[in-house]
N, C-alpha and C positions, 0 to 999 in steps of 0.2 A: 725804429723806422721813421724816417723823415718824411712828413707829408708836405707836398708843395702846394702853393696857393692854387695853381691851376687845377689840381686834383680836387679840392674843395669846390672849386667853381664848376666843375663838371657834374656836381651832384644835383639832386632835385631841389635842395635847399642850400642857399649860400647868401653871403653878404654882398651887397652891391659895391661896385668899385668905389663909390664916394662914401661908403659905409653909413649911408643914412636910411637905407632900406634893406628889407629882407627880400630876396627874389626866390620865388618857388615856382615849380611847374604845377599848374592847376590840374590835379589828378582827376577832378570831375569832368574835364573835356576830353580826356584820353579814351580811346585810341585815335579818334578821328581828328583831333586838333592838338597841337603843342602850344598851349597858352601859358605865357609866363606873367606872374602877378608880382607887382612891387608893393610891399606892405610896410607901414610905418606906424599906424594908429592902433591903440589897444583894442578897440572895437573890431577893426579889420583882422587883427591877430586872433581874437576870440572866434570870429566867424570862420576864419580860414581852418581852424582846428574843428570846430563844431560841425561845419558842412563837409568835411573831408576833403577840402582843396589840398590840405597837407594831412597825411595819414601814415600809419605805421609807427610802432612804438618808438624805435631809434630815431626816425625823421622827426617825430613830434618833439623829442628831447632836444635835437639839434636846433630845430626851429624855436623852441622855447628859450634856449641859450641866447640866441641872436635877438629874440624879442626883448629880453630884459636889457641887452646892451643898446639896442635901437631906441628903446623908451628912454634910456638915460640920455642918449644924444639930443633928444627932442624936448627934454624937460629943462625949462629955462630957470637955472638957479646957480648961485655960487656957493650955496651951503650944502656941504656933503651929507649932514644929517637929514635935511629936507629931501635930498635926492634919495637917500636910503629908505626914508619913510614912504615916499611915493612909489619906489619900485616894490616894497614890501606890499602896498595896497593893490597895485596892478598884478603882482604875482598871485596873490590870493584870488583875484578876479579870474585870471587865465586858467588856474588849475580846475575850475569848475566847467570848462569847455568840454573836457572828456575825462571824467573822474576815474574811469577804469584803467586808463593808461598810466602806469606807475612812472614811466620815463618823463612825463609831463611834470609831475610834482617834483621828481627827483632832480631834473635839470633846473627848475626854478629855484628850489631850495639850495642847490649848489651855487647858483649865480648870486643869490641873496647872501649866502655865507661868504662869498668872495667880496661882495660889497661891504659887509660888516668888517671884514679884515682890513679893507682899504679905508674905512671911515677914519676921519681925523686927518687924512691928507687933503690936498685940494681937489676940486671936482674934477679936473682934467686927468689927474692921476687915477682917481676912482674909475672914471670912464675907461681909461686905458687898461686898468686891471680887469674890468668887466669884459672888455673885448678879448683880452688874452684868455679868459676863462672860457668864453663862447667858442673861440677858435680851438681851444684844448678839447672841448666836449666833441667838437666836430672831428678833429684829428683822431682822437681816440676811438670814435666810432668807425672810421675807416680802417684803422688797424684792427679793431675788434671784429669787424666783418671778415677780414682776411683769416684771422685765427679761427673763427667759426667755421669757415669754408674749408679750411685745412682739416680740422677735426671731423667735420661731417663727411667729407670726402673719403675718410679711412673707413667708413661704414658701408660703403657701396662699391660695386664692381662694374667694370665696363659692360654695357649692354643691359644694365638693370632698368626696369620701369619704376619710375618715381611718381607717386600721386601727391599733388599739392592741393591746398585749401586756402583761399584768400589770396593775399599778396604779401610776400616778405622778400621782395628783391631790392635792387638798388633804389626804385622809387620810394620804398618804405624806409629806407636806411640811408646808406652812403654810397659805397661802391658795389661790392658783391651781393650785399643783402644778407639775411640770415638763412632762412630756409631754402632760398634759391642759391645761395652762396656756393655750396658744394657743386652743384650743377654747372654754374657759370665757370668756376674755377676748373672743373673737370673739362669743359669744353675748350678752354684756353690751353689745356695739356693734352688735347687730342683724345680725351676719354669720352666716347659717345654714350649718352644716356637717352632713354625714352621717357618723356614726361607727359602724364595725364593730368590736366589742370581742371579742377572743379570750377565751374562758373562762379560759384559762391554767391547765391542770392541772399538779400534782394538787391545789393549794390553792385553785384557783378565784378568785384575786384579780380577774380580769376580770369574772366573772359576779357575785361577791358585792359587790365594791367599786367598780370602774369604772362598772358599768352603774348602780349605786346613786347614785353622785355625779352622773353625767350626767342621769339621769331627774330628780333633785331640781333639777337647773339648768335643766331644760327642753330639753335637747339631744336631737336625733333620734338615737337609739342603737339598734343592733340587735346582740344577743348572738349569737355564732357559736361553735361548737366549734373548737377549735385546728386540726383537720384539714380545716376547711372554708375556710381562708384562701386556699388556691390557687384554688379555684373562684370565690370572691368577686373575687379579683384578675383572673382570666381573664375574668370578665364584664365587666370594665372599671369596676367600681363603686369602686375605690380609686385616688386620685390621689397619695397620700402615706402612709408609715408613721411614726408617732410612738412611740417607746418611751423608757423611762427608762434609768437606768444605776446600778449599785452601785459600779463602779470603772472608771476609764478608764486604760489604760496609756499610756506616753509616745509610743508609735507609732499610737495611735488604736484599738487593739484595746479592747473593753470587755466587762465581765461584766454580765449582766442576768438576769432570771428565766428559768429553763429554757424553751426553746422559741423564744427571741428570735433565736438564730442561724438557725433554720429560716425564720422570717419574712424575715429578711435575704436568705437565699438565693432564697426565692420572689420577693421584690421585685426582685432583680437580674435574674432569669429573664424577669420580666414588664416590666422597664424603668420600675419605679415608684421614685421617690425614697424613700430610707430614712434616717431621721433619729433620732439619740439626743440627748436633751435632759437636761442635768444641770448642777448648779453646778460652778465651778471646784475647790471642795473635793473633788469626786468624782474629779478627775484626779490620778493618783499618778505624778509625774515620776520617782520612784525605782523604778518598775516598768517595765522596758524594753518588755515585749510581754506579750500575754495569757497566754503560756506560764507566766508567773510568778504569775498570780493563783491563789490557793487556792480551790478549789471545795468549798463545804460540802456534806456528805452527810447527808441526813436519814433519819429512821426509815421503813422500808418500810411500815408500817402506814397511812401517809398515802396509799399506792396501793391497799393491800388492802382498807381497811374504813373509813377516816376519814369518809366522807360517806354510808355506807350503813347500813341497819337491821341487815343481816347482811353478813359479809364477802363480797367479790365476787371473791376469788381463793382458790385452794386453800390450805389451811393448810400452812405450811412452805415455800411456794414463795419462791425467791430474789427479792429486789427491789433494783433499783438506782435510787436516788432522789436525784440531784443537785439542789441548789436553784437553781444557776445554770449557764449555758454562756457561753462566750466568742464574741463575734462578731468576725470578722476585719475590720480596718480597710479592706480592699479592697472590702467590701460596704457600706460606709457612705458615704452621699452628703455628709453634713456632720454636725458636732457643734455643737449649739446650747447655748451657756453663757450665764451672766449678763453675761459680758464681750464677747460677740459670737458670730458664727457662724464656725466653723473649717472650711475646706474642705481637701481633700488638697493637698499632702502633710501629713499630720497631725503627723508628728514636727516638721517646721518650724513649723507654725502653732501647736501646743501650746506649743512652746518659747517662741515670740515672744509668746504670750498671757501667760505668766508674766514674761517679761523687761520687758513694757510696763507692768506694774504695775496695781493694781486701780483706779486713778483715771483710766485711760486706755482706756476701753471703745471698741472698734472693731467696725464692722458685719461686716467680712470680713477674712480672712487668706489 
């Protein structure tokens, strides 16, 4: 599938026309404002990731690819070795912006490997190689989202109610998104679905971003508070749960936005299929189980006062604010990837997924 430049430019992360900056939609400002940021400095890059101006595992990977390229453009040297050493230093720095998101480290390592392969040529050729690699990461994500959407759409029927948590749509990826991909592709094909979007506290990605994307696409979406999910399921309004993922362990455990595990437990209780959707790049076969996934802890002020005119908790109260939780593989019906749908036992299916190679997509394992 050929990806045109205009398709990349329509995404929430793309390279500026002069190729000196990364342009992103500031997701912190949505839904009330559409603010675009131009980023070129390594500290701005780190801040954009850490403060969630750019977020979503695939989008972070795309952003990271462009970060390495843009850093190479602005580093003044004629020595390819010095440029590679500089990029390695900055890549190590950026990885710590969000350590749970495997796509961040994956994309940076891929870019650094491309730099190593091009070392020994002149600096301009090295930069050109890095640009090609960053664009390839972006193009692959667009194609990946389409494949995930196709696989996911095969799991649902017209009229189904779908419950989502957090945001895994175009803002978090490229075109269709991962968890929202089947819904948006279905809408394009005239398949009507009813979506119940958890608000996703404390950062409200479901309220601010998922409902924003789905409304713009003309999808029937109802926003609910996180603690309403059980009642909505009990009422029989939900036929499937679709969520994204930031890291999938080799046994099928996966990390996603805080509250995802609770949704999975509820779905298990009510007998509702629970699916996580994400690219193969999100699977970490070097991570045996969810126990080994590092959970990012964030500032307690996100709970105390972030969305309020005045603080809504007593000054000095302790806050525990993990960004993610880990959902046990036993709660997962299937993992939907760009190479196919993986069913239990996940340790076997995920291993087979990698052994088959990227050119051998299969529908079921």
